[in-house]
C-alpha positions as CSV (number, residue, x, y, z in Angstrom):
1,P,-1.0,5.9,66.9
2,P,-2.1,2.5,65.8
3,A,-2.9,3.8,62.3
4,A,0.6,5.2,62.0
5,V,2.1,1.9,63.2
6,G,-0.1,0.0,60.7
7,S,0.9,2.4,58.0
8,G,4.6,2.0,58.8
9,G,4.2,-1.8,59.0
10,E,2.6,-1.8,55.5
11,K,5.5,0.3,54.1
12,M,8.0,-2.0,55.7
13,S,6.2,-5.0,54.3
14,Q,6.2,-3.5,50.8
15,W,9.9,-2.7,51.1
16,Q,10.6,-6.2,52.1
17,N,8.6,-7.6,49.2
18,Q,10.5,-5.6,46.6
19,P,12.6,-7.9,44.4
20,D,16.4,-8.0,44.9
21,I,17.8,-6.5,41.6
22,A,21.2,-8.3,42.1
23,A,19.5,-11.6,42.7
24,S,17.3,-11.1,39.7
25,R,20.3,-10.4,37.5
26,R,22.0,-13.6,38.8
27,Q,18.8,-15.7,38.3
28,H,17.9,-14.3,34.8
29,R,21.4,-13.6,33.5
30,H,20.6,-14.7,30.0
31,L,17.7,-12.3,29.7
32,Y,19.8,-9.3,30.9
33,Q,22.6,-10.4,28.4
34,A,20.0,-10.5,25.6
35,Q,18.8,-7.0,26.6
36,G,22.4,-5.7,26.5
37,R,23.0,-7.2,23.1
38,Y,19.8,-5.6,21.8
39,L,20.8,-2.2,23.1
40,R,24.2,-2.5,21.6
41,Y,22.6,-3.5,18.3
42,V,20.3,-0.5,18.3
43,G,23.2,1.8,19.2
44,L,25.3,0.4,16.3
45,L,22.4,0.8,13.9
46,T,21.9,4.4,15.0
47,L,25.6,5.1,14.6
48,A,25.7,3.5,11.2
49,S,22.7,5.6,10.0
50,A,24.3,8.8,11.3
51,L,27.5,8.0,9.5
52,Y,25.6,7.2,6.3
53,Y,24.0,10.6,6.3
54,V,27.4,12.3,6.9
55,W,28.9,10.3,4.0
56,F,26.0,11.0,1.7
57,F,26.2,14.8,2.2
58,M,30.0,14.8,1.9
59,Q,30.1,12.4,-1.1
60,F,27.5,14.4,-3.2
61,G,28.7,17.8,-2.2
62,I,25.5,19.0,-0.4
63,S,26.7,21.9,1.7
64,G,24.8,23.5,4.5
65,E,24.4,26.7,2.4
66,Q,22.7,24.7,-0.3
67,L,20.4,23.0,2.2
68,A,19.4,26.4,3.7
69,T,18.8,27.8,0.2
70,G,16.6,24.9,-0.7
71,L,14.6,25.3,2.5
72,Q,14.0,28.9,1.7
73,Q,12.8,28.1,-1.8
74,I,10.4,25.5,-0.4
75,S,9.0,28.0,2.0
76,R,8.4,30.4,-1.0
77,Y,6.7,27.6,-3.0
78,L,4.4,26.9,0.0
79,L,3.5,30.6,0.3
80,R,2.6,30.7,-3.4
81,M,0.5,27.5,-3.0
82,F,-1.8,29.0,-0.4
83,V,-2.2,32.4,-2.0
84,W,-4.7,32.0,-4.8
85,H,-4.7,34.8,-7.4
86,D,-7.7,35.5,-9.6
87,F,-9.4,32.4,-8.3
88,F,-12.9,32.9,-9.7
89,N,-11.5,33.2,-13.3
90,W,-9.8,29.8,-13.3
91,P,-10.9,27.2,-15.9
92,F,-12.7,24.9,-13.4
93,R,-14.5,23.0,-16.1
94,Y,-11.2,22.0,-17.7
95,Y,-9.8,20.9,-14.3
96,F,-12.8,18.8,-13.4
97,T,-12.8,17.3,-16.9
98,Q,-9.2,16.2,-16.5
99,I,-9.9,14.7,-13.0
100,A,-12.8,12.8,-14.6
101,I,-10.5,11.5,-17.3
102,T,-8.0,10.4,-14.6
103,L,-10.7,8.5,-12.7
104,A,-11.8,6.9,-16.0
105,I,-8.2,5.8,-16.7
106,V,-7.8,4.4,-13.1
107,F,-11.1,2.4,-13.2
108,A,-10.6,1.0,-16.7
109,G,-7.0,0.0,-16.0
110,T,-7.5,-1.3,-12.5
111,L,-10.6,-3.3,-13.2
112,T,-9.1,-4.9,-16.3
113,A,-5.9,-5.7,-14.4
114,T,-8.0,-7.2,-11.5
115,V,-9.7,-9.7,-13.8
116,I,-6.5,-10.7,-15.6
117,A,-4.5,-11.0,-12.4
118,L,-7.2,-13.1,-10.7
119,L,-7.3,-15.6,-13.5
120,L,-3.5,-15.8,-13.7
121,S,-3.1,-15.9,-9.9
122,F,-4.5,-19.5,-9.8
123,L,-1.7,-20.5,-12.1
124,A,0.9,-19.0,-9.7
125,A,-0.5,-20.5,-6.5
126,R,1.7,-23.4,-5.4
127,N,-1.2,-25.1,-3.4
128,I,-3.1,-25.3,-6.7
129,M,-0.4,-26.0,-9.2
130,R,1.1,-29.2,-7.7
131,G,3.4,-31.5,-9.6
132,V,6.5,-31.0,-11.8
133,I,4.8,-29.5,-14.8
134,P,2.2,-27.4,-12.9
135,G,5.0,-26.3,-10.5
136,T,7.1,-25.1,-13.4
137,I,4.1,-23.2,-14.8
138,A,3.6,-21.5,-11.3
139,L,7.3,-20.6,-11.2
140,L,7.2,-19.0,-14.7
141,M,4.0,-17.2,-13.8
142,R,5.6,-15.7,-10.7
143,R,8.7,-14.6,-12.7
144,L,6.3,-12.9,-15.2
145,F,4.6,-11.1,-12.3
146,D,8.1,-10.0,-11.2
147,V,8.8,-8.5,-14.6
148,L,5.5,-6.7,-14.9
149,R,5.6,-5.1,-11.5
150,G,9.4,-4.5,-11.6
151,I,8.9,-1.8,-14.2
152,D,7.5,1.5,-12.9
153,M,4.1,2.8,-14.1
154,A,5.7,5.9,-15.6
155,I,8.1,3.7,-17.6
156,W,5.2,1.7,-18.9
157,G,3.5,5.0,-19.8
158,L,6.5,6.1,-21.8
159,I,6.5,2.8,-23.7
160,F,2.8,2.9,-24.5
161,V,2.9,6.6,-25.5
162,R,5.5,5.7,-28.1
163,A,3.4,2.6,-29.2
164,V,-0.2,4.0,-29.3
165,G,0.3,7.7,-29.1
166,L,-0.6,10.4,-26.6
167,G,-3.9,10.0,-24.7
168,P,-5.7,7.9,-22.1
169,L,-5.2,4.6,-23.8
170,A,-1.5,4.7,-23.0
171,G,-2.4,5.4,-19.3
172,V,-4.8,2.5,-19.2
173,L,-2.3,0.1,-20.6
174,A,0.4,1.2,-18.2
175,I,-1.9,0.6,-15.2
176,I,-2.9,-2.8,-16.6
177,M,0.7,-3.9,-17.0
178,Q,1.9,-2.9,-13.5
179,D,-1.2,-3.9,-11.6
180,T,-1.3,-7.3,-13.3
181,G,2.1,-8.1,-11.9
182,L,1.4,-6.6,-8.5
183,L,-2.1,-8.0,-7.9
184,G,-1.3,-11.3,-9.5
185,R,1.4,-12.0,-7.0
186,L,-0.7,-10.8,-4.0
187,Y,-3.7,-12.8,-5.1
188,A,-1.6,-15.9,-5.5
189,E,-0.2,-15.5,-2.0
190,G,-3.8,-15.1,-0.7
191,H,-4.8,-18.4,-2.4
192,E,-1.8,-20.1,-0.7
193,A,-2.7,-18.8,2.8
194,V,-6.2,-20.5,2.9
195,D,-7.1,-23.3,5.2
196,R,-7.0,-26.7,3.5
197,S,-9.7,-28.3,5.7
198,P,-12.7,-27.1,3.5
199,G,-10.9,-28.5,0.4
200,R,-10.5,-31.9,2.1
201,G,-14.2,-31.8,3.0
202,L,-15.2,-31.1,-0.6
203,T,-13.0,-33.9,-1.8
204,A,-14.6,-36.3,0.6
205,V,-18.1,-35.5,-0.9
206,G,-16.9,-35.9,-4.5
207,A,-16.3,-32.3,-5.6
208,N,-14.2,-31.8,-8.7
209,G,-11.2,-29.5,-9.0
210,L,-13.1,-26.5,-10.2
211,Q,-15.7,-26.8,-7.4
212,K,-12.9,-27.0,-4.8
213,H,-11.2,-23.9,-6.2
214,R,-14.5,-22.0,-6.3
215,F,-16.0,-23.0,-2.9
216,S,-12.8,-23.7,-0.9
217,I,-9.9,-21.5,-2.1
218,F,-11.6,-18.5,-3.6
219,T,-14.3,-18.2,-0.9
220,Q,-11.6,-17.9,1.7
221,S,-9.3,-15.6,-0.4
222,F,-12.2,-13.3,-1.5
223,P,-11.8,-10.8,1.4
224,T,-8.1,-10.4,0.6
225,F,-9.0,-10.1,-3.1
226,L,-11.6,-7.4,-2.4
227,A,-9.4,-5.4,0.0
228,L,-6.4,-5.4,-2.3
229,S,-8.5,-4.4,-5.3
230,L,-10.1,-1.5,-3.5
231,Y,-6.7,-0.3,-2.1
232,Q,-5.2,-0.5,-5.6
233,I,-7.9,1.7,-7.0
234,E,-7.1,4.3,-4.3
235,S,-3.4,4.0,-4.9
236,N,-3.7,4.3,-8.7
237,T,-5.8,7.5,-8.3
238,R,-2.7,9.1,-6.8
239,S,-0.2,7.4,-9.1
240,A,-2.1,8.2,-12.3
241,A,-1.3,11.9,-11.9
242,V,2.3,11.0,-12.8
243,L,1.1,9.5,-16.1
244,G,0.1,12.9,-17.4
245,F,3.7,14.1,-17.2
246,V,4.7,11.5,-19.8
247,G,1.7,12.3,-22.1
248,A,-0.6,9.4,-21.0
249,G,-3.6,11.8,-20.3
250,G,-5.3,12.9,-17.1
251,I,-4.7,15.5,-14.4
252,G,-0.9,15.1,-14.7
253,L,-1.0,17.4,-17.8
254,I,-2.3,20.2,-15.6
255,Y,0.4,19.5,-13.1
256,A,3.1,19.7,-15.7
257,E,1.7,22.9,-17.3
258,N,1.3,24.8,-14.1
259,M,4.6,23.7,-12.6
260,R,6.3,24.9,-15.8
261,L,4.5,28.3,-15.5
262,W,5.1,28.5,-11.7
263,N,1.4,28.5,-11.0
264,W,1.8,26.8,-7.6
265,D,-1.6,28.0,-6.5
266,V,-3.3,25.9,-9.2
267,V,-1.0,23.0,-8.3
268,M,-2.2,23.2,-4.7
269,F,-5.9,23.4,-5.8
270,I,-5.6,20.3,-8.0
271,T,-3.8,18.5,-5.2
272,L,-6.6,19.3,-2.7
273,L,-9.2,18.1,-5.3
274,L,-7.3,14.8,-5.6
275,V,-7.1,14.4,-1.8
276,A,-10.9,14.9,-1.6
277,V,-11.4,12.3,-4.3
278,V,-9.2,9.8,-2.5
279,M,-11.0,10.4,0.8
280,A,-14.4,9.8,-0.9
281,M,-13.1,6.6,-2.5
282,D,-11.7,5.5,0.9
283,T,-15.1,6.0,2.5
284,L,-16.8,4.0,-0.3
285,S,-14.2,1.2,-0.1
286,A,-14.7,1.0,3.7
287,W,-18.4,0.6,3.2
288,L,-17.8,-2.2,0.6
289,R,-15.4,-4.0,2.9
290,R,-18.0,-3.9,5.7
291,R,-20.7,-5.0,3.4
292,Y,-19.0,-7.9,1.6
293,I,-16.3,-9.0,4.1
294,G,-17.9,-8.3,7.5
295,G,-21.4,-9.3,6.3
296,S,-24.4,-9.3,8.5
297,V,-25.8,-11.6,11.2
298,V,-28.0,-14.4,9.8
299,P,-30.9,-15.1,12.2
300,L,-31.3,-18.6,13.4
301,F,-34.1,-20.7,11.9
302,K,-37.2,-20.8,14.1
303,A,-39.9,-23.3,13.4
304,D,-43.4,-21.9,13.3
């Protein structure tokens, strides 16, 4: 039938239009060679990773029996975490008080570090500190940031517990030290990534250096500044729990006490509370980002 002939002709035409694989390989030989090198690279990387794990378990004497025993213990811990005994008699007021102290430590430390890091970040931005002496100051400031963030928050907590004693003050100082180094470096990189055209325009109309930094550099880097600050508050809420282990106050003290007493149900309850707090803070930070970064549409001027 004509329809069948037409269908067969279309199939023949499609078969004829298919590219010749051999001709394609000859024509694009360098692309196929690059693909082969990439596959060999991935294969070697996978083999190296597998050999590393074999070496690791053999070097440190981790046997299959030890691994199986560890998995069994983890399953027992998980079972205890989700079986809450005598739940209604738990000291909930004490738990919520410690969470409130943890949040107070986080906000006090992070907000203080944000202000300090923002001021110091201008001294570390290479597009602001130009010249021999300013460039040296920027280099030294970056090395200072490296030192501050190179020491873990728990180590800072131990240092300040010895210096100022047990309590929330040590936790606040630990967060300030680490976040100043981390946020200062990130803020400086945000200043360096701005477009220079607005600065040239302000120079052309006679703006001074402070005005250019305010209305050209900081105006462009403000979204990065806000996003990093909000994220760091969320991150410190999780990290501040560790400070209680070293005596710097907060919810970590409850973690340490109940882990020592094998009260894994309380540990899970506190963990769920912290997860709920982080989710609430994430919702709030998302609203702030939409409000102050996305903004709203400004209506065009219409003459009456």
